[in-house]
C-alpha positions in Angstrom: -29.2 45.4 35.7 -32.1 44.0 37.6 -31.9 45.3 41.4 -29.8 43.3 43.4 -30.6 43.0 47.4 -27.8 41.8 50.0 -28.3 42.6 53.4 -25.3 43.6 56.3 -27.4 42.6 59.8 -30.0 45.4 59.8 -29.1 47.6 56.4 -30.2 46.8 53.1 -27.8 47.4 50.3 -29.5 47.5 46.6 -27.2 47.2 43.7 -28.3 50.0 41.2 -28.4 51.1 37.3 -27.2 54.7 37.4 -26.6 57.5 39.9 -29.5 59.3 40.5 -29.4 63.4 39.9 -29.4 66.1 42.8 -26.8 64.2 45.3 -24.2 65.7 47.0 -20.6 63.8 47.0 -19.9 63.6 50.6 -17.2 62.2 52.7 -19.3 60.5 55.1 -18.9 56.4 54.9 -21.1 55.5 57.9 -23.9 54.5 57.1 -26.1 53.1 59.6 -25.0 54.0 63.7 -25.4 50.4 65.6 -28.4 51.4 68.0 -27.5 47.9 70.5 -23.8 47.6 70.5 -22.8 51.5 69.2 -20.4 49.7 66.5 -21.1 51.3 62.8 -21.7 49.8 59.0 -19.3 52.0 56.7 -17.8 51.8 53.2 -14.1 51.4 53.2 -12.7 51.4 50.1 -12.1 52.6 46.3 -15.3 54.6 46.9 -17.3 57.6 46.1 -20.7 58.7 48.3 -23.5 61.0 46.9 -25.9 62.0 49.9 -29.6 62.1 49.6 -31.7 63.1 52.2 -33.2 59.4 51.7 -30.3 57.7 50.9 -26.6 57.2 50.6 -25.4 56.3 46.9 -22.1 54.7 46.3 -20.0 54.4 43.3 -17.2 51.9 43.5 -13.9 52.3 42.0 -11.6 50.1 40.2 -10.2 48.7 43.6 -13.5 47.9 44.9 -14.6 47.9 48.7 -16.3 46.9 51.4 -19.1 47.2 53.8 -17.6 46.7 57.0 -19.4 46.5 60.5 -16.6 48.0 62.8 -17.2 45.5 65.8 -14.9 42.2 65.1 -16.7 39.5 63.1 -20.5 40.8 64.2 -20.7 40.7 60.2 -19.2 39.4 57.4 -17.9 42.5 55.3 -20.0 42.5 51.6 -18.0 42.5 48.5 -19.0 45.7 46.9 -17.1 45.6 43.3 -15.9 47.8 41.1 -17.9 49.6 38.0 -21.3 49.2 40.2 -23.2 51.8 42.3 -24.9 51.0 45.7 -28.1 52.4 47.5 -28.5 52.1 50.8 -31.7 53.9 52.4 -31.6 55.6 55.3 -33.9 55.2 58.1 -35.3 52.1 56.9 -35.5 49.5 59.4 -35.3 45.6 59.0 -38.0 43.3 61.1 -37.5 39.9 62.2 -39.8 37.6 63.4 -39.8 36.4 66.8 -42.3 33.7 67.6 -45.8 35.2 67.2 -44.6 38.8 67.1 -42.1 40.7 65.2 -39.7 43.4 66.4 -37.2 45.9 64.7 -33.9 44.0 64.4 -31.7 45.8 66.3 -27.7 45.9 65.6 
């Protein structure tokens, strides 16, 4: 499978082929904390989280899952389909262009 990328706010989601070695199973489901609003991005549903120093990887179970934003309606949920593997990098900050300059996306 070629890597496919989706974005929710300032959180990039990369679909990968397999779980990399070296991850630790984690109960953490929050993958990004909102700097401006205090709302979080988190995975809800049937998923197992593997934590690495630089990323989270999720194995999505038969019932599927979603990446949701805890504020109502700020970002639409991203559907995570069964039997896929999803990587969400830590500390990657999206940038946007505002006229003649670029700035960090704040969520």
